[in-house]
gemmi code that builds the backbone of each chain (N, CA, C; Angstrom):
import gemmi

chains = {
    "A": [
        ("MET", (-9.279, 21.963, -165.304), (-7.984, 23.068, -165.171), (-8.735, 24.170, -165.312)),
        ("PRO", (-8.444, 24.783, -164.408), (-9.002, 26.274, -163.940), (-9.115, 27.224, -164.955)),
        ("SER", (-10.132, 28.272, -166.032), (-10.158, 28.726, -166.378), (-8.551, 29.887, -166.539)),
        ("THR", (-8.051, 30.246, -168.005), (-6.727, 30.985, -168.162), (-7.601, 32.749, -167.424)),
        ("ARG", (-8.943, 32.962, -167.966), (-9.765, 34.166, -167.338), (-9.123, 34.179, -165.293)),
        ("ARG", (-9.633, 33.430, -165.470), (-9.747, 32.994, -163.688), (-7.683, 33.342, -162.842)),
        ("LEU", (-7.295, 32.833, -163.667), (-6.169, 32.780, -163.481), (-5.305, 34.398, -163.408)),
        ("TRP", (-5.979, 35.224, -164.376), (-5.694, 36.011, -164.663), (-5.954, 37.232, -163.550)),
        ("LEU", (-7.359, 36.822, -163.361), (-8.036, 37.986, -162.172), (-7.289, 37.420, -160.831)),
        ("ALA", (-6.896, 35.974, -160.742), (-6.092, 35.865, -159.281), (-4.866, 36.656, -159.770)),
        ("ALA", (-4.441, 37.037, -160.592), (-2.897, 37.773, -160.813), (-3.149, 38.965, -160.683)),
        ("GLY", (-4.262, 39.143, -161.124), (-4.633, 40.511, -161.200), (-5.085, 41.596, -159.671)),
        ("LEU", (-5.488, 40.567, -158.810), (-5.725, 40.520, -157.761), (-4.716, 40.977, -156.422)),
        ("GLY", (-4.327, 39.794, -156.601), (-2.694, 39.752, -156.150), (-1.708, 40.752, -156.106)),
        ("SER", (-1.345, 41.566, -157.367), (-0.493, 42.323, -157.667), (-1.255, 43.807, -156.795)),
        ("VAL", (-2.560, 43.613, -156.741), (-3.367, 44.752, -155.758), (-2.947, 44.816, -154.293)),
        ("LEU", (-3.192, 43.555, -153.644), (-2.706, 43.256, -152.411), (-2.015, 43.100, -151.965)),
        ("LEU", (-0.958, 42.674, -152.785), (0.698, 42.740, -152.674), (1.705, 43.963, -152.741)),
        ("ARG", (0.965, 44.633, -153.308), (1.513, 45.936, -153.110), (1.814, 47.131, -151.789)),
        ("PRO", (2.882, 47.394, -151.631), (3.467, 47.665, -150.262), (2.715, 49.038, -150.257)),
        ("ALA", (3.147, 49.649, -148.759), (2.220, 50.482, -148.261), (2.884, 51.795, -148.949)),
        ("TRP", (3.604, 51.996, -148.979), (4.634, 52.779, -149.621), (4.417, 53.302, -151.694)),
        ("GLY", (4.542, 54.584, -151.094), (4.097, 55.199, -153.289), (3.107, 55.119, -153.335)),
        ("THR", (2.357, 55.845, -152.526), (0.878, 55.992, -153.271), (0.801, 56.639, -153.674)),
        ("PRO", (-0.176, 56.876, -154.747), (-0.942, 58.252, -155.245), (-1.660, 59.319, -154.368)),
        ("GLU", (-1.675, 58.938, -153.196), (-2.561, 59.536, -151.787), (-0.846, 60.080, -151.138)),
        ("ALA", (-0.062, 59.545, -150.777), (0.866, 60.529, -150.787), (1.633, 61.482, -151.360)),
        ("LEU", (1.688, 61.481, -152.553), (2.085, 61.813, -153.680), (1.087, 63.603, -153.844)),
        ("GLU", (0.057, 63.175, -153.715), (-0.884, 64.193, -152.914), (-1.115, 65.116, -152.402)),
        ("ALA", (-0.394, 64.131, -150.923), (-0.018, 64.672, -149.260), (0.720, 66.114, -149.763)),
        ("ALA", (2.092, 65.135, -150.411), (3.200, 66.540, -150.885), (2.660, 66.990, -151.558)),
        ("LEU", (1.336, 67.151, -153.027), (1.869, 68.145, -153.525), (1.307, 69.387, -152.854)),
        ("ARG", (0.663, 68.817, -151.849), (-0.193, 69.601, -151.348), (0.300, 70.661, -149.854)),
        ("GLU", (0.910, 69.752, -149.563), (2.626, 70.734, -148.834), (3.474, 71.984, -149.928)),
        ("PHE", (3.460, 71.548, -150.814), (4.402, 72.171, -151.366), (3.170, 73.376, -152.285)),
        ("THR", (1.711, 73.514, -152.201), (1.111, 74.429, -153.011), (0.242, 74.682, -152.061)),
        ("GLY", (0.413, 74.264, -150.975), (-0.385, 74.792, -149.784), (-1.840, 74.624, -149.919)),
        ("GLY", (-2.341, 73.967, -151.269), (-3.917, 73.350, -151.175), (-4.233, 74.306, -152.507)),
        ("ALA", (-3.203, 75.316, -153.280), (-3.966, 75.965, -154.594), (-4.369, 74.807, -155.216)),
        ("PRO", (-4.720, 75.688, -156.530), (-5.232, 74.772, -157.546), (-3.828, 74.467, -158.409)),
        ("VAL", (-3.789, 73.652, -159.027), (-2.520, 73.386, -159.652), (-2.759, 73.142, -161.084)),
        ("ARG", (-2.833, 74.015, -162.476), (-3.180, 73.415, -163.763), (-1.957, 73.145, -164.862)),
        ("GLU", (-2.699, 72.024, -165.551), (-2.145, 71.336, -166.361), (-1.334, 72.367, -167.416)),
        ("GLY", (0.559, 72.522, -167.603), (0.990, 73.119, -168.738), (1.762, 73.551, -168.427)),
        ("ARG", (2.183, 74.870, -168.928), (3.519, 75.309, -169.268), (4.742, 74.698, -168.565)),
        ("VAL", (4.697, 73.908, -167.952), (6.061, 72.739, -167.458), (6.730, 72.171, -168.355)),
        ("ARG", (7.150, 71.654, -168.779), (7.854, 70.580, -169.673), (8.531, 69.902, -169.145)),
        ("PHE", (8.459, 68.094, -169.199), (9.043, 67.769, -168.486), (9.435, 66.322, -169.092)),
        ("GLU", (10.870, 66.419, -169.188), (11.721, 65.368, -170.664), (12.792, 64.025, -169.621)),
        ("ILE", (11.407, 62.550, -169.926), (12.375, 62.149, -169.265), (12.116, 60.423, -170.601)),
        ("ALA", (13.503, 59.635, -170.433), (13.331, 58.376, -171.383), (11.178, 57.792, -170.837)),
        ("PRO", (10.946, 57.496, -171.536), (9.517, 56.441, -171.041), (9.824, 54.942, -171.070)),
        ("LEU", (10.951, 54.566, -171.125), (11.080, 53.357, -170.963), (12.713, 53.362, -170.263)),
        ("VAL", (13.172, 53.289, -168.798), (14.250, 53.311, -168.679), (15.043, 52.196, -168.098)),
        ("GLU", (15.646, 52.046, -168.719), (16.575, 50.232, -168.314), (17.244, 50.679, -166.649)),
        ("ASN", (17.954, 51.555, -166.350), (18.405, 51.262, -164.846), (17.261, 52.456, -164.121)),
        ("GLY", (17.110, 51.858, -163.194), (16.179, 52.634, -162.153), (16.939, 53.916, -161.063)),
        ("ASN", (17.844, 52.959, -161.125), (18.954, 53.872, -160.052), (19.575, 55.428, -160.120)),
        ("THR", (19.831, 55.324, -161.906), (19.804, 57.098, -162.163), (19.958, 57.137, -163.666)),
        ("VAL", (18.514, 58.111, -163.493), (17.221, 57.649, -164.893), (17.794, 60.094, -165.051)),
        ("PRO", (18.087, 60.290, -166.281), (18.320, 61.734, -166.339), (17.204, 62.002, -166.601)),
        ("ILE", (17.319, 63.565, -165.412), (15.793, 63.886, -166.403), (15.630, 65.893, -166.038)),
        ("THR", (14.627, 66.156, -167.174), (15.062, 67.876, -167.627), (13.337, 68.520, -167.295)),
        ("ILE", (13.416, 69.314, -166.667), (12.415, 69.953, -165.890), (12.606, 71.684, -166.103)),
        ("ALA", (11.280, 71.869, -167.039), (11.746, 73.185, -167.359), (10.006, 74.146, -167.669)),
        ("ALA", (10.186, 75.283, -167.093), (8.835, 76.258, -167.371), (9.449, 77.514, -168.129)),
        ("GLU", (8.181, 77.753, -168.708), (8.377, 78.791, -169.440), (7.632, 80.266, -169.009)),
        ("SER", (8.866, 80.585, -169.078), (8.783, 82.019, -167.535), (10.232, 83.056, -168.242)),
        ("PRO", (9.820, 84.382, -168.363), (10.461, 85.563, -168.718), (11.552, 85.549, -167.892)),
        ("MET", (10.981, 84.641, -166.532), (12.636, 84.566, -165.281), (12.684, 86.957, -165.619)),
        ("THR", (11.632, 87.724, -165.257), (12.315, 88.837, -164.677), (11.421, 89.132, -163.589)),
        ("ALA", (11.943, 90.216, -162.695), (11.622, 90.093, -160.883), (10.167, 90.058, -161.107)),
        ("ALA", (9.297, 90.707, -161.693), (8.229, 90.695, -161.329), (7.220, 89.880, -162.277)),
        ("ASP", (8.549, 88.567, -162.987), (7.403, 87.482, -163.483), (8.237, 86.277, -164.020)),
        ("HIS", (8.536, 85.819, -162.358), (9.765, 84.130, -162.719), (9.124, 83.181, -162.256)),
        ("VAL", (9.515, 82.522, -162.126), (9.341, 80.751, -161.636), (10.143, 80.645, -160.603)),
        ("GLN", (9.538, 80.617, -159.744), (10.326, 80.537, -157.912), (10.560, 79.476, -157.475)),
        ("ALA", (10.049, 78.582, -157.892), (10.157, 76.841, -157.855), (9.752, 76.023, -158.574)),
        ("LEU", (10.877, 74.909, -158.859), (10.208, 73.699, -159.351), (10.542, 71.898, -158.614)),
        ("ALA", (9.108, 71.727, -158.890), (9.246, 70.367, -157.332), (9.060, 69.140, -158.447)),
        ("VAL", (9.644, 68.369, -158.334), (9.322, 66.679, -158.881), (8.922, 65.621, -157.780)),
        ("PHE", (7.553, 65.159, -157.983), (7.247, 64.291, -157.494), (7.322, 62.884, -157.320)),
        ("ASN", (7.260, 61.507, -156.691), (6.756, 60.728, -157.712), (5.915, 59.268, -156.813)),
        ("SER", (5.271, 58.642, -157.526), (3.797, 57.745, -156.798), (4.063, 56.134, -156.454)),
        ("GLY", (5.959, 55.732, -156.784), (6.150, 54.575, -156.799), (7.284, 54.338, -155.759)),
        ("ASN", (8.077, 55.855, -155.219), (8.949, 55.144, -154.366), (8.860, 55.329, -152.794)),
        ("PRO", (9.029, 55.033, -151.716), (9.132, 54.768, -150.680), (8.758, 56.285, -150.046)),
        ("GLN", (9.486, 57.088, -150.877), (8.574, 58.938, -150.095), (8.374, 59.552, -151.547)),
        ("PRO", (7.126, 60.204, -151.595), (6.692, 60.776, -152.571), (7.524, 62.355, -152.987)),
        ("GLN", (8.450, 62.687, -152.161), (9.346, 64.034, -152.987), (10.562, 63.194, -153.850)),
        ("VAL", (11.135, 64.055, -154.478), (12.170, 63.740, -155.074), (13.180, 65.358, -155.084)),
        ("ALA", (12.762, 66.475, -155.661), (13.364, 67.384, -155.054), (12.798, 68.781, -155.449)),
        ("VAL", (13.307, 70.023, -155.143), (12.273, 70.923, -155.329), (13.353, 72.176, -155.489)),
        ("PHE", (13.362, 72.637, -156.319), (14.561, 73.385, -156.623), (13.968, 74.565, -157.159)),
        ("ARG", (14.523, 75.869, -156.736), (14.393, 77.170, -156.645), (15.365, 78.156, -157.318)),
        ("PHE", (14.651, 79.082, -157.625), (14.745, 80.150, -158.662), (14.832, 81.390, -158.236)),
        ("GLY", (15.877, 82.425, -158.453), (15.727, 84.034, -158.270), (15.504, 84.621, -159.921)),
        ("PRO", (14.894, 85.567, -160.019), (14.633, 86.060, -161.165), (16.465, 85.948, -162.261)),
        ("ARG", (17.822, 85.697, -161.274), (18.523, 85.897, -161.831), (19.108, 84.435, -162.271)),
        ("ALA", (18.020, 83.571, -162.198), (18.763, 82.485, -162.836), (18.352, 82.515, -164.109)),
        ("GLY", (17.865, 83.228, -164.820), (17.919, 83.491, -166.512), (17.141, 82.701, -167.102)),
        ("ARG", (16.886, 81.377, -166.629), (15.651, 80.017, -167.101), (15.533, 79.371, -166.030)),
        ("ALA", (14.337, 78.803, -166.098), (13.635, 77.987, -165.269), (13.609, 76.408, -165.789)),
        ("LEU", (14.823, 75.999, -165.872), (15.345, 75.067, -166.476), (16.111, 74.412, -165.121)),
        ("VAL", (15.941, 73.010, -165.165), (17.200, 72.022, -164.030), (17.158, 70.677, -164.941)),
        ("HIS", (18.380, 70.107, -164.945), (18.781, 68.739, -165.140), (19.274, 68.032, -164.365)),
        ("THR", (18.756, 67.196, -164.018), (19.375, 66.458, -162.750), (19.134, 64.527, -162.954)),
        ("ARG", (19.546, 63.974, -161.652), (19.257, 62.497, -162.041), (18.690, 62.151, -160.891)),
        ("ILE", (17.810, 61.026, -161.369), (16.808, 60.413, -159.903), (16.612, 59.203, -159.904)),
        ("ARG", (16.703, 58.591, -159.264), (15.866, 57.469, -158.993), (14.658, 57.147, -158.555)),
        ("LEU", (14.257, 55.233, -159.369), (12.969, 55.577, -159.316), (13.058, 53.828, -158.696)),
        ("SER", (12.056, 53.065, -158.106), (12.092, 52.119, -157.259), (11.075, 51.460, -158.445)),
        ("ASP", (10.094, 52.025, -159.386), (9.433, 51.234, -160.042), (9.296, 51.810, -161.262)),
        ("SER", (7.778, 51.015, -162.106), (7.204, 52.022, -163.194), (6.411, 52.765, -162.346)),
        ("GLN", (6.265, 53.938, -163.047), (5.435, 54.984, -162.546), (5.465, 56.117, -162.934)),
        ("ARG", (4.369, 56.960, -162.564), (4.052, 58.223, -162.494), (4.426, 59.330, -162.126)),
        ("LEU", (5.139, 60.142, -162.538), (5.946, 61.512, -161.823), (5.312, 62.649, -162.534)),
        ("LEU", (5.597, 63.775, -161.229), (4.974, 65.305, -161.628), (5.910, 66.088, -161.261)),
        ("ALA", (5.930, 67.329, -162.196), (6.513, 68.366, -161.971), (5.587, 69.493, -162.196)),
        ("VAL", (6.173, 70.753, -160.983), (4.883, 71.683, -161.010), (5.755, 72.433, -160.648)),
        ("ALA", (5.373, 73.641, -160.825), (5.960, 74.892, -161.242), (5.530, 75.943, -160.170)),
        ("ARG", (5.758, 76.676, -159.535), (5.489, 78.253, -158.782), (5.700, 79.116, -159.415)),
        ("THR", (4.826, 80.023, -159.899), (5.341, 81.427, -160.495), (5.218, 82.388, -159.673)),
        ("SER", (5.928, 83.178, -159.446), (5.918, 84.908, -158.912), (4.459, 84.786, -158.432)),
        ("ASP", (3.608, 84.592, -159.463), (2.004, 85.548, -158.684), (1.709, 84.467, -158.151)),
        ("GLY", (2.214, 83.475, -158.091), (1.698, 82.402, -156.957), (0.760, 81.343, -157.927)),
        ("ASN", (0.624, 81.304, -159.094), (-0.263, 80.305, -160.125), (0.739, 79.033, -159.427)),
        ("TYR", (0.029, 77.444, -159.901), (0.621, 76.501, -160.000), (1.045, 75.322, -161.645)),
        ("TRP", (1.606, 75.301, -161.782), (1.386, 74.765, -163.109), (2.249, 73.498, -163.114)),
        ("SER", (1.427, 72.279, -163.715), (2.490, 71.119, -163.567), (2.104, 70.034, -164.985)),
        ("ARG", (3.298, 69.366, -165.271), (3.136, 68.539, -165.984), (3.880, 67.025, -165.549)),
        ("SER", (2.930, 65.793, -166.240), (3.027, 63.875, -165.119), (3.847, 63.202, -166.594)),
        ("ALA", (4.472, 62.992, -166.016), (5.416, 61.735, -167.233), (5.143, 59.960, -166.092)),
        ("ASP", (4.876, 59.331, -167.662), (4.543, 57.793, -167.074), (5.849, 57.420, -167.285)),
        ("VAL", (6.579, 56.373, -166.964), (7.901, 56.208, -166.873), (7.273, 54.123, -166.790)),
        ("ILE", (8.326, 53.493, -167.383), (8.620, 52.046, -167.281), (9.945, 51.741, -167.121)),
        ("VAL", (10.055, 50.993, -166.080), (11.894, 51.080, -165.200), (11.962, 49.337, -165.644)),
        ("THR", (12.696, 48.463, -165.728), (12.953, 47.536, -165.804), (13.590, 47.055, -164.817)),
        ("ILE", (15.165, 47.840, -164.526), (15.736, 47.665, -163.622), (15.847, 48.441, -162.792)),
        ("ALA", (14.915, 48.384, -161.684), (14.484, 49.271, -160.000), (15.933, 49.632, -159.785)),
        ("ALA", (15.398, 50.521, -158.778), (16.553, 51.652, -158.125), (16.170, 50.559, -156.561)),
        ("CYS", (16.956, 50.606, -155.420), (16.888, 50.321, -153.883), (17.274, 48.648, -153.860)),
        ("VAL", (16.516, 47.831, -155.363), (16.289, 46.230, -154.581), (17.622, 45.565, -154.452)),
        ("GLU", (18.731, 46.049, -154.807), (20.219, 45.828, -154.908), (20.572, 46.121, -153.398)),
        ("SER", (21.615, 45.930, -153.249), (22.245, 45.356, -151.601), (23.881, 46.176, -151.581)),
    ],
    "B": [
        ("MET", (36.746, 63.940, -147.842), (35.932, 65.014, -148.365), (35.319, 64.704, -150.013)),
        ("ALA", (34.616, 64.952, -149.603), (34.447, 65.359, -151.414), (34.506, 65.559, -152.802)),
        ("ARG", (33.949, 64.752, -153.547), (34.849, 65.505, -154.727), (33.993, 66.026, -155.761)),
        ("THR", (34.735, 67.588, -156.651), (33.105, 67.674, -156.748), (33.657, 68.249, -158.574)),
        ("LEU", (32.714, 68.818, -159.052), (33.511, 68.758, -160.829), (32.135, 70.148, -161.399)),
        ("ILE", (32.368, 70.982, -161.474), (31.864, 72.423, -161.836), (32.371, 72.744, -163.299)),
        ("THR", (31.536, 72.431, -164.248), (31.696, 73.106, -165.369), (30.918, 74.253, -165.774)),
        ("MET", (31.324, 75.319, -166.436), (31.007, 76.528, -166.225), (31.550, 77.055, -167.456)),
        ("PRO", (31.246, 78.301, -168.008), (32.649, 79.174, -168.491), (32.759, 80.120, -167.792)),
        ("GLU", (34.041, 80.379, -168.090), (35.615, 81.409, -167.109), (34.887, 82.951, -167.422)),
        ("ARG", (34.474, 83.345, -168.886), (33.911, 84.187, -169.272), (32.619, 84.285, -170.607)),
        ("ALA", (31.859, 85.692, -169.935), (30.518, 85.916, -170.917), (30.114, 87.071, -170.816)),
        ("ARG", (29.367, 87.171, -171.888), (29.005, 88.716, -172.062), (27.841, 89.230, -171.001)),
        ("ARG", (27.774, 90.210, -170.516), (26.632, 91.106, -169.791), (25.798, 90.516, -170.453)),
        ("GLY", (24.198, 89.939, -169.433), (23.170, 89.454, -170.136), (23.425, 88.233, -170.632)),
        ("GLU", (24.823, 87.879, -170.853), (23.660, 86.201, -171.069), (24.197, 85.323, -169.987)),
        ("VAL", (23.211, 84.571, -170.758), (22.489, 83.258, -170.070), (23.740, 82.188, -169.620)),
        ("ILE", (24.392, 81.783, -168.823), (25.744, 80.797, -168.924), (24.712, 79.469, -167.945)),
        ("GLU", (24.957, 78.297, -168.508), (24.775, 77.034, -167.890), (26.188, 76.604, -166.738)),
        ("ILE", (25.640, 75.968, -165.893), (26.419, 75.546, -164.597), (26.115, 74.310, -164.280)),
        ("ARG", (26.885, 73.197, -164.330), (26.456, 72.036, -164.379), (27.829, 71.363, -163.260)),
        ("THR", (26.741, 70.353, -161.681), (27.597, 70.533, -160.766), (27.416, 68.932, -160.566)),
        ("LEU", (28.619, 68.762, -159.951), (28.280, 67.077, -159.783), (29.230, 67.311, -158.370)),
        ("ILE", (28.777, 66.115, -157.883), (29.787, 65.594, -156.178), (29.857, 64.461, -155.764)),
        ("SER", (30.930, 63.793, -155.271), (30.314, 62.642, -155.123), (30.322, 62.515, -153.396)),
        ("HIS", (28.827, 61.769, -154.405), (28.362, 61.471, -152.650), (27.501, 60.224, -152.653)),
        ("ALA", (27.150, 59.326, -151.652), (26.769, 57.823, -151.995), (25.138, 58.066, -151.658)),
        ("MET", (24.523, 59.073, -151.339), (23.422, 59.032, -150.921), (22.281, 58.138, -150.649)),
        ("GLU", (23.199, 57.892, -149.400), (22.994, 56.148, -148.606), (21.462, 56.592, -148.505)),
        ("THR", (19.992, 55.932, -149.250), (18.613, 56.541, -149.141), (17.986, 56.112, -147.693)),
        ("GLY", (18.765, 55.381, -146.257), (17.933, 54.950, -145.211), (16.724, 53.878, -145.708)),
        ("TYR", (16.337, 53.387, -147.021), (15.827, 52.220, -147.228), (16.469, 50.750, -147.720)),
        ("ARG", (18.364, 50.920, -147.897), (18.433, 49.534, -147.722), (18.966, 49.093, -146.769)),
        ("ARG", (19.120, 47.653, -147.224), (19.902, 46.676, -146.303), (21.284, 46.251, -145.968)),
        ("ASP", (21.841, 45.757, -145.389), (23.378, 45.215, -145.413), (23.279, 43.749, -145.616)),
        ("ALA", (23.952, 43.418, -145.626), (24.209, 42.081, -145.993), (23.643, 41.008, -144.614)),
        ("ASP", (23.950, 41.612, -144.144), (23.339, 41.310, -142.921), (21.447, 41.565, -142.258)),
        ("GLY", (20.960, 42.157, -142.978), (19.939, 42.285, -143.016), (19.220, 43.804, -142.557)),
        ("ARG", (20.313, 44.931, -141.527), (20.135, 45.750, -140.728), (20.459, 47.438, -141.940)),
        ("LEU", (19.199, 47.432, -141.144), (18.973, 48.844, -142.505), (20.314, 49.822, -142.132)),
        ("LEU", (20.757, 50.038, -143.517), (21.490, 51.188, -143.756), (21.064, 52.714, -143.673)),
        ("PRO", (21.395, 53.145, -142.081), (21.327, 54.777, -141.277), (21.384, 55.668, -143.111)),
        ("ARG", (19.853, 56.550, -143.404), (20.342, 57.707, -144.277), (20.966, 58.882, -144.093)),
        ("ASP", (21.583, 58.615, -144.856), (23.112, 59.371, -145.244), (22.965, 60.179, -146.566)),
        ("ILE", (22.388, 61.912, -147.031), (22.079, 62.048, -148.337), (21.951, 63.985, -148.045)),
        ("LEU", (21.963, 63.974, -149.093), (22.919, 65.703, -149.194), (21.362, 66.203, -149.125)),
        ("ARG", (20.836, 67.045, -148.429), (19.641, 67.586, -148.575), (19.670, 69.435, -149.399)),
        ("ARG", (20.558, 70.070, -149.298), (20.544, 71.292, -149.617), (21.423, 71.617, -150.665)),
        ("PHE", (21.137, 72.393, -151.867), (22.468, 72.699, -152.756), (21.921, 74.315, -152.901)),
        ("THR", (23.125, 75.381, -153.001), (23.014, 76.501, -153.210), (24.059, 77.029, -154.278)),
        ("CYS", (23.624, 78.119, -155.248), (24.470, 78.490, -155.925), (24.088, 79.854, -155.499)),
        ("ARG", (24.782, 80.851, -155.303), (25.016, 82.778, -154.660), (26.359, 83.283, -155.826)),
        ("TYR", (25.667, 84.681, -156.098), (26.476, 85.148, -157.379), (26.210, 86.615, -156.478)),
        ("ASP", (27.495, 86.845, -156.153), (28.018, 87.381, -155.223), (26.828, 88.076, -153.960)),
        ("GLY", (26.942, 86.762, -153.378), (26.199, 86.736, -152.488), (24.640, 86.868, -152.028)),
        ("GLU", (24.168, 87.492, -153.817), (22.690, 86.497, -154.199), (22.346, 85.568, -154.307)),
        ("LEU", (21.427, 85.247, -153.619), (21.178, 83.117, -154.384), (20.342, 83.517, -155.934)),
        ("VAL", (20.996, 82.504, -156.179), (20.014, 82.650, -157.840), (20.141, 81.015, -157.731)),
        ("PHE", (20.344, 80.250, -157.354), (19.529, 78.757, -157.396), (19.339, 78.127, -156.192)),
        ("GLY", (18.733, 77.584, -155.757), (18.929, 76.158, -154.816), (17.574, 75.090, -154.966)),
        ("ALA", (18.359, 74.260, -154.371), (18.074, 72.901, -154.583), (17.632, 72.036, -153.057)),
        ("GLU", (16.258, 71.490, -152.851), (15.903, 71.364, -151.892), (16.294, 68.678, -151.535)),
        ("LEU", (17.023, 68.333, -151.746), (17.382, 66.729, -152.459), (16.491, 66.052, -150.964)),
        ("HIS", (16.027, 65.167, -151.839), (15.763, 64.093, -151.026), (16.362, 62.627, -151.466)),
        ("ALA", (15.499, 61.852, -151.178), (16.685, 59.626, -151.248), (16.295, 59.576, -152.393)),
        ("ALA", (15.449, 60.497, -153.677), (15.402, 59.622, -154.466), (16.124, 60.572, -155.475)),
        ("VAL", (16.759, 61.523, -155.287), (17.757, 61.785, -156.191), (19.137, 60.496, -156.023)),
        ("ALA", (19.509, 60.660, -156.744), (20.454, 59.265, -157.321), (21.924, 60.272, -156.981)),
        ("ALA", (22.728, 58.453, -156.979), (24.098, 58.551, -155.930), (24.936, 59.561, -156.587)),
        ("ASN", (25.727, 60.348, -156.321), (26.357, 61.695, -156.978), (26.072, 62.631, -157.860)),
        ("PRO", (25.010, 63.489, -157.007), (23.744, 64.616, -157.117), (24.591, 65.082, -158.614)),
        ("TYR", (23.963, 65.363, -159.543), (24.440, 66.076, -160.887), (23.193, 67.061, -160.809)),
        ("ILE", (22.891, 68.323, -161.041), (22.734, 69.639, -161.041), (23.546, 70.442, -162.072)),
        ("ALA", (22.286, 70.550, -163.033), (22.817, 71.453, -163.987), (21.630, 72.500, -163.711)),
        ("PHE", (21.813, 74.512, -164.273), (20.939, 75.075, -164.423), (21.929, 76.301, -164.820)),
        ("HIS", (21.141, 77.656, -164.577), (21.481, 78.470, -165.701), (21.277, 79.581, -164.244)),
        ("THR", (22.358, 80.970, -165.359), (22.638, 82.070, -164.589), (22.765, 83.189, -165.001)),
        ("VAL", (22.011, 84.685, -165.370), (22.757, 85.326, -165.789), (23.824, 86.168, -165.515)),
        ("ALA", (24.805, 86.906, -166.185), (25.790, 87.358, -166.452), (25.809, 88.439, -165.870)),
        ("THR", (25.808, 89.089, -164.549), (25.434, 90.414, -164.567), (26.562, 91.168, -164.402)),
        ("ALA", (27.707, 90.546, -163.333), (29.229, 91.472, -163.389), (30.148, 90.084, -162.838)),
        ("THR", (31.561, 91.044, -163.272), (32.318, 90.066, -162.541), (32.464, 89.469, -160.993)),
        ("GLY", (32.492, 88.420, -160.841), (32.309, 88.071, -159.450), (32.308, 86.689, -159.445)),
        ("VAL", (31.819, 86.446, -158.201), (32.430, 85.029, -157.577), (30.956, 84.358, -157.405)),
        ("LEU", (30.708, 82.704, -158.082), (29.948, 82.237, -157.673), (29.894, 81.045, -156.265)),
        ("ALA", (29.180, 81.150, -155.850), (29.771, 80.127, -154.460), (28.522, 79.127, -154.116)),
        ("PHE", (29.320, 77.727, -154.471), (28.658, 76.332, -153.954), (28.214, 76.036, -153.256)),
        ("SER", (27.310, 75.488, -152.134), (27.312, 74.445, -151.108), (26.225, 73.467, -151.000)),
        ("TRP", (26.639, 72.274, -150.768), (26.370, 71.131, -150.961), (26.318, 70.672, -149.028)),
        ("GLU", (24.686, 70.829, -148.767), (24.916, 70.189, -146.980), (24.216, 69.273, -146.734)),
        ("GLY", (24.469, 68.194, -145.906), (23.725, 66.938, -145.890), (23.845, 66.860, -144.528)),
        ("ASP", (22.941, 65.141, -144.407), (23.345, 64.539, -143.212), (24.334, 64.519, -142.431)),
        ("ASN", (24.527, 63.994, -141.465), (25.902, 63.713, -140.878), (26.700, 65.387, -141.519)),
        ("ASP", (26.480, 66.511, -140.592), (27.186, 67.706, -140.884), (27.641, 67.654, -142.024)),
        ("PHE", (27.200, 67.547, -143.126), (27.824, 67.107, -144.336), (28.004, 68.713, -144.660)),
        ("VAL", (29.181, 69.284, -145.307), (28.712, 70.803, -146.076), (30.219, 70.556, -146.713)),
        ("HIS", (30.087, 71.210, -147.725), (30.830, 71.315, -149.055), (30.701, 72.648, -149.613)),
        ("THR", (32.345, 73.339, -149.582), (31.961, 74.640, -150.563), (33.030, 74.833, -151.796)),
        ("GLU", (32.579, 75.557, -152.761), (32.928, 75.536, -153.899), (32.710, 76.879, -154.379)),
        ("SER", (34.411, 77.673, -154.965), (33.346, 79.090, -155.591), (34.571, 78.961, -156.539)),
        ("ARG", (33.864, 79.621, -157.822), (34.776, 79.994, -158.906), (34.201, 81.633, -159.275)),
        ("THR", (34.620, 81.591, -160.181), (34.944, 83.185, -160.067), (34.373, 83.001, -162.199)),
        ("LEU", (33.970, 84.372, -162.002), (33.513, 84.302, -163.808), (33.274, 85.745, -163.952)),
        ("VAL", (33.989, 86.106, -165.331), (34.255, 87.777, -165.939), (33.059, 87.728, -166.763)),
        ("VAL", (32.981, 88.980, -166.806), (31.905, 89.272, -167.046), (32.406, 90.983, -168.111)),
        ("THR", (31.828, 90.605, -169.567), (33.102, 91.603, -170.328), (31.458, 92.334, -171.219)),
    ],
}
model = gemmi.Model(1)
for chain_id, residues in chains.items():
    chain = gemmi.Chain(chain_id)
    for i, (resn, *xyz) in enumerate(residues, 1):
        res = gemmi.Residue()
        res.name, res.seqid = resn, gemmi.SeqId(i, " ")
        for name, pos in zip(("N", "CA", "C"), xyz):
            atom = gemmi.Atom()
            atom.name, atom.element = name, gemmi.Element(name[0])
            atom.pos, atom.b_iso = gemmi.Position(*pos), 0.0
            res.add_atom(atom)
        chain.add_residue(res)
    model.add_chain(chain)
structure = gemmi.Structure()
structure.add_model(model)
structure.setup_entities()
C-alpha cells in the first residue's frame, strides 16, 4: 500500500502540472506594468472590499476606494482591478475626474477560481498604491455553458 | 435595445457628493465559453462606460470580460450646477447605448 504522504505529494504535483496556462501571476504582473508603465507601486491607501468566501463566481460584488481629497490638484485619476486566476488578468479600469468627488466604485465581477485580486490606484501626482485581496470561490464562473 | 436602470437623486445641494448607480442589461459574453456543440461563443462585451456632467467627463470605466453580466457600476459626483448627466455604454459589435438625466442643484 503506497504511503499517504506519497499520495499527497503526487496530488500536489498534479495540481501544479495540470494548472492551465492562463491566470498566472506573471500575466498579472504584465498587466500591472502596462497600467503603471513600470512605476513603483506601494501598498496602502486603497480599500478593497470583497467577501473572502464567494459562493458564486459569476457575480461577485466588490467595492474599491482610495483615500483622496479629490481636488483638481490632488485626486485619484484611476483605480484598476487585476486578477491572477481568470483567463485575462484585467478586470476593469475606473477613471475619475476631480469632479467625481470620491474615488470609490462598486461593481460586480466574475471569478473563475479561488485567487488573489489586486486593486491599484494612480494619483494625480503620479504615484501608485495598491491593495490585494484573497478570495475562495466555491462555484466558478465560466464553467457552465 | 438594452435596458438600463439609473438610480440617482433628482436634486441636490451645491457641493454635495451624490451617488449614481447604473445597471445595464448585457450578457457580457466572455469569448471563453463554448456552446452545446463545443464551438467557442464569440466575445460580446461592453468595453467602455462614461458619465459626463454638462459635457465634462466625471467618471469613466474600461471593462473586460471579468465584469459580470448586466454590468452594475456605482460611483459619485459633486453636484456643481443644475445640468445634464449623460451616460454612455460602448461595446463589441458596435454596441452603443446612451441615457441622460437632469440633476437640479439648489
